[in-house]
N, C-alpha and C positions, 0 to 999 in steps of 0.2 A: 805778734807782739814788741818784737825789735823797732820796728817801723812806729810804736808808738810813743817807748822814751823817745825816740829822736826827737816824734811830734812835741813831745812835752817839756825836753829839752831845750828846743827850741822857741817855745813860747817862753819858757825860763825865760833864758837870754832875750829874746827882746821885753817880754815886762820889768826885766832889772835892768837893762841897759841904759836908760838915763841915769841910774842913781850909779851903778860902775864906772860909767863914764864921768860923772862928777868926782867921783871917791879916786878915781885914779888917773885922772887926766884933767880935773878941774876945769874941763868941758867938753868939746865931740871926744869920739872917744871911739876903737872896734867895737865896745862892744850893742848888742843891740840887733842885730841883721835878722832879719823874719827867718832867713832860709840857712842861718849857721847854728851849731850846737857852741857850748860855754866849752866842752873838748876844743871844738876847734879853736877859741878866741887862744885859749891855755895853749896848745900848742904853738901858735904864732908867737904866741908873748915869750916861748923857747926857742924858738928859732931867732926872734928877735931879739937875743940873749940880755930882756929885762926881767924875766922869772923873778928870780931870787929880791927884787926890789919890792917888789908883792908879796908880804909873808901869807896874806889870807889867801892868794890867785898861786902861791909853794902849795898849800898844803891842800886845799884843793887840787890841786895837779898830781900831787904824791897820792893823795890817796887813790882817784879816778887811777892812772897807774898800778900801785898796789889789787887791783881789783883785776886789770888789765895790763898785763907790760906793755910799755910803748905806746896807750891806750889815746892820747893827746898827738904824738904823734898822727898816729896812723888817721886820724879823729879832721884833720885839715881839712879845709874846705879851700883850694889854692884860687878856685875861681870867684868866691865869694864872700862879702867882705873886704877889709886891710888887708894892705897887705905887710909881711913882715916887717917891712924896713918901713913902711907909713906909721905903722906902731911904734917903732923903736924913735922914729921922730918925733911923733908927741907925744912923747914920755920924757924928753927933753923939757 
């Protein structure tokens, strides 16, 4: 069941990626990598220090971490997608 939920999460990240990148970054951004979950991207936002700048992302981050403490931080996939540093630079 856990693998199915991760697959759905990755699918949602892939499908919503272009919209979220345009919304948050005005162009290319960290959302949408097919092997990365939304939780991983949110964890990277937190490590990049920009999570508080995006209220919708912050709400989702808090909700996921309420369900499981430190969920987003534990879900970060370091070898996949953008690094926190690249996210921080794109947010400028």
